[in-house]
C-alpha positions in Angstrom: -5.4 41.1 3.5 -8.4 38.9 4.3 -6.4 35.8 3.5 -3.6 37.0 5.8 -6.1 37.5 8.6 -7.6 34.1 8.1 -4.1 32.6 8.1 -3.2 34.3 11.3 -6.4 33.0 13.0 -5.6 29.5 11.8 -2.1 29.8 13.2 -3.5 30.8 16.5 -5.8 27.8 16.4 -2.8 25.6 15.5 -0.9 26.8 18.5 -3.8 26.1 20.7 -3.9 22.6 19.4 -0.2 22.2 20.0 -0.7 23.1 23.7 -3.4 20.4 23.9 -1.5 17.7 22.1 2.1 18.0 23.4 3.7 18.5 26.8 5.3 21.9 27.0 8.6 20.3 28.0 8.8 18.0 24.9 11.0 18.8 21.9 8.1 18.3 19.5 6.2 21.0 21.3 9.1 23.4 21.0 9.6 22.6 17.4 6.0 23.0 16.4 5.4 26.0 18.6 8.4 27.8 17.1 7.4 27.1 13.6 3.9 28.5 14.0 5.2 31.4 16.1 7.6 32.4 13.3 4.8 32.3 10.8 2.6 34.4 13.0 5.4 36.9 13.5 5.9 37.2 9.7 2.2 37.9 9.3 2.3 40.6 12.0 4.9 42.3 10.0 2.7 42.1 6.9 -0.1 43.8 8.9 2.1 46.6 10.1 3.5 47.2 6.6 -0.1 47.2 5.2 -1.2 49.7 7.8 1.9 51.9 7.2 1.0 52.0 3.5 -2.5 53.3 4.3 -1.2 56.4 6.1 
């Protein structure tokens, strides 16, 4: 779980970097934002599943 939390934080930082590096109207912004968003979303599911297993 700790690795997943660290990965999630790193992905948040990656998205922050994307907002600083690319114009939000560029295709590269959209591509990179979507990639990191998808990875974060998958990790959120991991957190929910882990929490459900603890009940």
